[in-house]
Backbone bond lengths (Angstrom), bond angles and torsions (degrees), N, CA, C in turn:
res aa  C-N    CA-C-N  psi(-1)  N-CA   C-N-CA  omega(-1)  CA-C   N-CA-C  phi
1 M - - - 1.439 - - 1.521 111.28 -
2 N 1.322 116.16 -39.16 1.458 121.85 178.22 1.521 111.75 -61.16
3 K 1.324 114.78 -41.01 1.464 119.33 -179.97 1.532 109.89 -67.05
4 F 1.313 116.57 -39.21 1.458 120.20 -180.00 1.524 110.82 -65.94
5 A 1.313 118.25 -41.16 1.469 122.18 179.00 1.530 110.28 -65.79
6 F 1.330 115.99 -42.13 1.455 119.41 177.65 1.526 111.30 -63.11
7 L 1.339 116.87 -42.83 1.459 121.74 178.60 1.530 111.19 -63.66
8 L 1.326 117.04 -40.94 1.460 121.55 177.93 1.530 110.65 -65.80
9 F 1.313 117.24 -41.62 1.469 122.13 178.63 1.540 110.39 -63.26
10 A 1.334 117.49 -43.58 1.465 122.67 179.52 1.531 110.41 -64.65
11 L 1.324 116.63 -40.46 1.460 120.70 179.02 1.529 111.55 -64.86
12 I 1.322 117.41 -42.36 1.475 121.49 178.37 1.530 109.88 -65.65
13 L 1.306 117.85 -40.57 1.458 122.34 178.85 1.537 110.89 -62.69
14 V 1.316 117.98 -41.99 1.468 122.15 179.12 1.522 110.24 -65.49
15 L 1.322 117.42 -43.90 1.459 120.71 -179.53 1.520 112.28 -66.21
16 L 1.312 118.40 -37.13 1.459 121.56 179.34 1.526 112.64 -72.98
17 S 1.301 116.92 -26.80 1.469 118.86 -179.83 1.520 111.47 -81.69
18 C 1.306 119.70 -9.58 1.470 123.13 179.72 1.529 111.46 -100.60
19 D 1.297 118.46 37.77 1.458 120.46 -177.79 1.525 113.03 -91.60
20 G 1.336 119.40 -0.06 1.454 122.16 175.66 1.518 114.29 79.35
21 R 1.336 117.71 22.79 1.463 120.27 -179.34 1.517 113.07 -62.01
22 H 1.320 116.24 -29.98 1.461 118.37 -179.70 1.532 112.18 -71.17
23 H 1.340 119.44 -13.21 1.463 122.95 177.46 1.527 112.90 -99.86
24 V 1.303 118.82 -4.77 1.458 121.60 -173.75 1.531 111.97 -61.76
25 N 1.294 118.52 -43.21 1.462 122.37 -175.66 1.523 113.61 -92.65
26 K 1.341 117.87 7.55 1.461 120.92 179.68 1.517 110.08 -103.63
27 K 1.310 114.08 144.16 1.468 119.92 174.80 1.526 108.86 -79.28
28 P 1.334 117.04 153.11 1.470 118.92 178.38 1.531 113.13 -56.19
29 R 1.328 116.00 -33.16 1.460 119.54 178.49 1.523 111.06 -62.92
30 D 1.353 117.05 -42.06 1.462 121.13 -179.46 1.529 111.92 -65.44
31 I 1.320 115.90 -36.47 1.473 120.36 179.02 1.523 109.69 -66.15
32 L 1.336 116.88 -42.35 1.463 120.13 178.72 1.519 111.73 -65.00
33 I 1.340 117.21 -37.53 1.460 120.75 178.61 1.527 109.78 -65.61
34 E 1.318 117.64 -40.79 1.471 122.04 178.12 1.525 111.28 -58.19
35 K 1.322 115.91 -39.85 1.468 120.25 -175.15 1.528 112.39 -95.18
36 N 1.335 117.03 12.71 1.471 123.35 179.29 1.535 112.75 55.20
37 L 1.320 116.45 37.77 1.469 121.79 177.94 1.526 112.19 -112.49
38 Y 1.318 117.21 -2.30 1.465 120.19 -172.57 1.529 112.91 -62.49
39 Q 1.344 117.20 -41.53 1.465 119.87 -176.12 1.530 112.03 -62.21
40 S 1.318 117.54 -33.42 1.465 119.21 -179.21 1.527 111.82 -71.53
41 F 1.328 118.31 -23.67 1.454 121.68 179.69 1.536 112.83 -103.66
42 A 1.316 118.17 -13.54 1.455 121.55 -171.10 1.528 113.12 -79.07
43 E 1.318 117.39 -17.92 1.456 119.01 -174.32 1.519 110.08 -138.16
44 Q 1.325 115.61 131.14 1.462 121.37 175.00 1.521 107.41 -119.74
45 T 1.324 115.96 133.88 1.459 121.30 179.97 1.522 108.85 -122.71
46 Q 1.351 114.98 130.28 1.451 120.59 177.53 1.516 109.24 -133.77
47 Y 1.324 115.71 148.20 1.464 122.33 176.99 1.525 109.14 -116.98
48 F 1.330 115.87 138.73 1.467 121.59 178.33 1.517 108.61 -126.23
49 P 1.307 121.54 117.67 1.458 126.86 -11.04 1.530 110.76 -72.34
50 E 1.304 115.44 161.49 1.468 119.90 -175.67 1.513 112.48 -71.45
51 S 1.328 117.37 -32.91 1.464 120.58 -176.91 1.529 109.87 -130.89
52 Y 1.307 114.63 174.67 1.459 122.01 -177.70 1.529 109.89 -63.00
53 T 1.320 115.81 135.31 1.464 122.27 178.94 1.524 108.74 -130.40
54 E 1.336 115.91 138.56 1.452 119.89 179.48 1.523 109.80 -144.58
55 T 1.344 116.03 135.27 1.460 121.13 174.81 1.526 108.52 -132.73
56 S 1.330 115.31 147.99 1.464 120.95 177.71 1.520 108.53 -132.94
57 T 1.343 115.30 137.47 1.458 120.34 174.28 1.518 107.83 -131.26
58 D 1.309 114.39 143.91 1.455 121.52 177.82 1.518 106.16 -129.39
59 T 1.321 117.37 115.43 1.467 122.69 -175.11 1.519 109.94 -117.57
60 I 1.330 115.90 130.07 1.454 121.89 175.53 1.516 107.62 -111.48
61 L 1.330 116.18 121.34 1.461 121.82 179.26 1.527 109.68 -97.98
62 S 1.311 116.63 152.29 1.466 120.81 -176.62 1.532 113.34 -72.79
63 N 1.330 117.97 -8.51 1.457 120.23 178.83 1.534 112.68 -94.58
64 G 1.348 117.14 16.41 1.458 121.41 174.36 1.511 115.27 96.19
65 Y 1.319 118.86 -1.32 1.466 121.87 179.13 1.532 110.18 -91.41
66 R 1.316 114.91 145.53 1.458 121.51 169.84 1.531 106.43 -129.97
67 V 1.327 115.72 129.35 1.466 121.18 -176.04 1.530 109.04 -122.58
68 T 1.324 115.89 127.99 1.458 122.34 176.96 1.526 107.63 -115.26
69 I 1.327 116.33 125.21 1.465 121.26 177.89 1.516 108.27 -123.68
70 K 1.327 115.48 123.72 1.462 121.87 174.93 1.522 107.11 -117.96
71 S 1.329 116.94 116.27 1.474 121.94 179.63 1.531 108.69 -112.90
72 Y 1.311 115.64 138.10 1.461 119.80 -178.93 1.532 110.24 -149.19
73 T 1.304 115.26 163.26 1.458 122.49 -179.64 1.521 109.70 -85.23
74 D 1.313 116.32 127.96 1.464 121.05 173.34 1.521 107.07 -86.59
75 M 1.309 116.22 107.33 1.467 121.43 -174.49 1.530 112.50 -74.97
76 T 1.336 118.36 -7.48 1.464 120.05 -178.26 1.526 112.99 -99.03
77 K 1.341 117.87 -17.89 1.465 120.93 -178.86 1.517 109.76 -114.28
78 A 1.323 115.38 134.88 1.460 120.27 177.84 1.525 109.53 -152.37
79 V 1.323 114.70 153.09 1.466 121.71 176.74 1.525 107.03 -102.81
80 L 1.329 115.61 127.83 1.463 120.98 -177.84 1.517 110.19 -93.52
81 Q 1.320 115.77 130.49 1.463 122.96 171.37 1.520 106.64 -123.12
82 S 1.330 117.10 118.46 1.463 121.84 179.82 1.506 110.53 -115.27
83 F 1.318 115.30 141.27 1.453 120.37 173.56 1.519 107.98 -152.45
84 E 1.325 115.38 155.43 1.458 120.82 -177.55 1.517 109.39 -110.47
85 E 1.339 115.02 134.74 1.453 121.16 -178.61 1.530 107.93 -144.12
86 D 1.311 116.68 120.34 1.473 122.11 179.16 1.530 111.57 53.86
87 Y 1.312 117.70 50.02 1.468 124.88 178.78 1.522 113.43 64.74
88 I 1.333 118.36 11.94 1.469 122.09 178.87 1.514 108.26 -113.71
89 T 1.317 116.29 128.42 1.456 121.20 176.72 1.520 108.49 -88.80
90 N 1.330 115.91 120.29 1.459 122.19 178.79 1.515 108.89 -100.00
91 N 1.321 116.68 121.58 1.460 123.26 177.11 1.523 107.79 -110.21
92 N 1.325 115.96 108.34 1.463 121.35 178.18 1.518 108.40 -105.56
93 Y 1.319 115.83 122.52 1.457 122.15 177.97 1.527 108.25 -104.95
94 Y 1.331 116.37 120.78 1.450 122.55 178.27 1.527 107.77 -103.17
95 R 1.322 115.68 112.90 1.454 120.85 -175.46 1.532 111.43 -75.08
96 E 1.314 114.42 148.29 1.455 122.70 -179.09 1.532 110.42 -76.77
97 F 1.329 116.09 139.56 1.459 121.71 171.83 1.521 107.98 -102.86
98 V 1.316 115.63 134.83 1.454 122.58 179.58 1.521 107.26 -119.63
99 S 1.333 116.33 140.19 1.464 120.84 179.34 1.525 109.40 -123.17
100 E 1.321 115.07 133.82 1.462 121.25 173.99 1.526 106.94 -105.24
101 I 1.324 116.28 124.09 1.456 121.52 -176.19 1.524 109.98 -117.64
102 E 1.327 115.10 132.76 1.462 121.73 172.66 1.518 107.56 -126.19
103 V 1.340 115.92 131.59 1.464 121.18 178.74 1.530 108.27 -122.07
104 F 1.318 114.00 132.35 1.466 121.40 178.12 1.524 108.34 -119.78
105 K 1.314 116.53 141.51 1.471 122.42 173.90 1.525 106.12 -120.42
106 D 1.316 116.33 117.30 1.468 122.51 -176.36 1.532 111.23 52.03
107 D 1.350 115.59 46.91 1.474 125.19 178.78 1.525 114.02 63.19
108 R 1.326 117.86 18.36 1.456 122.60 175.89 1.528 107.29 -112.37
109 P 1.360 118.08 125.09 1.478 119.06 -179.72 1.525 111.04 -66.42
110 I 1.346 115.81 129.73 1.468 119.47 179.32 1.528 112.58 -121.38
111 F 1.357 117.73 -16.86 1.467 119.98 -175.83 1.513 108.12 -153.31
112 K 1.326 115.93 131.65 1.466 121.75 174.42 1.522 107.01 -145.13
113 Q 1.329 116.36 120.54 1.465 118.97 -174.12 1.537 109.74 -154.42
114 V 1.329 115.81 149.42 1.459 122.17 171.56 1.526 106.96 -94.60
115 I 1.321 116.08 123.55 1.461 121.30 -178.36 1.529 108.33 -99.91
116 D 1.320 115.07 115.68 1.459 121.77 175.27 1.524 107.59 -145.27
117 D 1.321 117.89 -171.26 1.473 119.22 -177.44 1.528 112.20 -66.46
118 N 1.314 118.69 -27.08 1.465 120.57 176.71 1.532 110.95 -68.55
119 F 1.318 117.22 -40.82 1.461 120.21 -179.70 1.524 110.92 -67.53
120 L 1.330 116.75 -37.36 1.457 120.57 -179.54 1.523 112.54 -81.45
121 S 1.319 116.58 5.60 1.459 125.05 176.66 1.523 114.05 59.98
122 E 1.315 117.09 30.71 1.477 120.36 171.04 1.518 106.69 -95.20
123 K 1.276 117.19 104.38 1.465 121.05 -178.92 1.520 112.23 -87.00
124 V 1.328 116.95 -1.03 1.459 120.69 178.16 1.521 107.60 -79.50
125 S 1.304 117.29 126.66 1.452 120.57 -172.24 1.532 113.58 -79.93
126 D 1.319 119.11 -3.05 1.465 120.87 -178.71 1.520 113.05 -84.31
127 Y 1.323 118.57 -7.44 1.462 121.25 -177.36 1.522 111.34 -85.49
128 V 1.338 115.31 144.20 1.461 122.71 174.87 1.523 107.12 -127.08
129 S 1.323 117.41 133.15 1.458 120.91 176.51 1.520 109.10 -66.00
130 T 1.329 115.47 132.41 1.460 118.95 -175.28 1.521 113.31 -112.07
131 E 1.330 117.97 -39.30 1.457 118.67 -179.56 1.515 110.19 -154.64
132 I 1.323 114.09 158.16 1.453 121.27 175.54 1.532 106.63 -151.29
133 Y 1.323 115.98 132.46 1.459 120.11 -178.42 1.517 110.33 -156.06
134 I 1.328 115.74 166.08 1.465 122.39 -179.16 1.521 108.81 -94.45
135 D 1.335 116.46 131.90 1.463 121.53 172.02 1.529 105.77 -86.88
136 Q 1.331 115.71 89.86 1.470 120.51 -171.90 1.520 112.25 -65.16
137 Q 1.302 118.02 -41.28 1.462 120.59 -177.65 1.529 111.08 -62.47
138 K 1.312 116.24 -48.04 1.472 120.29 180.00 1.532 110.68 -66.10
139 S 1.333 116.58 -35.14 1.470 120.40 178.07 1.520 111.22 -63.62
140 L 1.327 116.92 -41.01 1.458 120.47 179.83 1.524 111.79 -72.37
141 E 1.332 116.98 -36.04 1.468 120.72 -179.47 1.519 113.12 -68.43
142 T 1.336 117.00 -35.41 1.472 121.02 -174.37 1.528 114.18 -104.01
143 N 1.325 117.64 -3.47 1.465 124.01 -177.57 1.524 111.37 57.12
144 T 1.316 116.84 35.67 1.461 124.82 171.66 1.528 106.25 -133.07
145 V 1.312 117.14 175.90 1.466 120.89 177.05 1.518 107.37 -105.24
146 H 1.340 116.18 126.73 1.466 122.12 177.59 1.525 107.89 -113.80
147 I 1.320 114.99 118.49 1.466 121.59 178.60 1.518 107.66 -114.53
148 I 1.321 115.60 130.33 1.462 122.28 179.33 1.523 108.21 -102.79
149 A 1.318 116.58 127.44 1.467 122.61 178.14 1.522 108.32 -128.51
150 S 1.320 115.49 140.89 1.466 118.32 177.16 1.524 110.40 -133.21
151 Q 1.309 113.64 153.01 1.460 122.58 177.73 1.518 107.46 -131.67
152 C 1.330 115.67 147.73 1.468 119.93 179.25 1.521 110.68 -134.74
153 I 1.311 114.01 152.65 1.461 119.61 165.59 1.523 104.81 -86.43
154 P 1.334 118.17 122.63 1.462 119.64 -176.97 1.532 112.70 -54.86
155 R 1.313 115.14 142.65 1.458 124.83 178.71 1.527 112.07 62.45
156 S 1.327 116.66 31.14 1.460 120.28 176.73 1.523 108.23 -143.45
157 K 1.315 115.65 173.03 1.458 120.92 177.53 1.525 111.51 -102.29
158 N 1.315 116.86 11.84 1.455 122.22 179.37 1.528 108.75 -84.75
159 C 1.340 115.85 93.74 1.467 122.27 -175.83 1.522 111.00 -132.73
160 P 1.311 118.71 87.10 1.463 119.45 177.27 1.522 111.64 -69.03
161 T 1.329 115.41 145.63 1.457 122.44 -179.88 1.526 108.56 -116.37
162 Y 1.320 116.42 139.84 1.465 122.57 -177.96 1.525 109.77 -120.94
163 N 1.320 115.86 143.14 1.454 122.10 175.28 1.520 108.00 -111.19
164 L 1.322 116.44 116.52 1.449 122.78 178.82 1.527 106.87 -101.56
165 T 1.336 117.18 114.47 1.454 122.73 -179.29 1.529 108.60 -105.68
166 I 1.341 116.29 124.92 1.462 121.56 -178.01 1.527 108.14 -115.88
167 E 1.329 115.97 123.01 1.473 122.48 -179.52 1.534 110.03 -82.72
168 A 1.308 116.03 169.30 1.466 122.03 -179.16 1.523 113.00 -63.76
169 N 1.342 117.86 -25.94 1.465 120.48 178.92 1.531 113.40 -89.80
170 G 1.350 117.80 -0.02 1.462 121.81 177.86 1.512 114.16 99.87
171 D 1.334 118.00 -9.12 1.460 120.55 176.69 1.526 108.54 -67.79
172 Y 1.323 115.47 145.96 1.465 119.03 -179.01 1.519 110.60 -135.67
173 N 1.332 114.49 160.53 1.452 122.22 179.07 1.538 107.78 -141.58
174 I 1.304 116.16 137.26 1.469 121.12 178.51 1.515 108.24 -113.43
175 T 1.323 116.44 127.03 1.474 121.28 175.04 1.516 108.32 -124.76
176 K 1.320 114.60 139.04 1.456 121.06 177.64 1.510 107.95 -87.67
177 Q 1.340 116.32 123.03 1.469 120.25 -177.63 1.519 112.43 -88.02
178 S 1.294 116.65 -43.01 1.484 118.93 -179.66 1.503 110.98 -150.46
């Protein structure tokens, strides 16, 4: 009976000493640093888009123009946006989209260009190309090709839009709309 009481007393003592009192006054960050786990939780990295993306469109207009647009993700260029939330540093990388445009007038090539932030003369490295499309109605009304391209700073409303006008002889003009 004595041995059983001693064993029961020892078991109760062990269970009461494992209540985590030594962690009560420590922040979760300090506990992770003690156990050398902080670095694995301190930083999160995400890429947008996560993998290679490519789209192609081929548009034939009734005024004799044919426009081919191939847009793809440049896996080597990205814009970094970092912010801290609950002691965790979030690194979001927004990959650059590049578009290759070919314009034909009566099956004769008149324009071939890679559209990226350098072509649109935005030297600010925080911009990412977001969309590019043909303004078909305006192209038919003016007998030229009007391509709309926009760039944005990720996680903001700062998105300038550009109008690329291509003439029948291949000359082009870029105007910033907003």
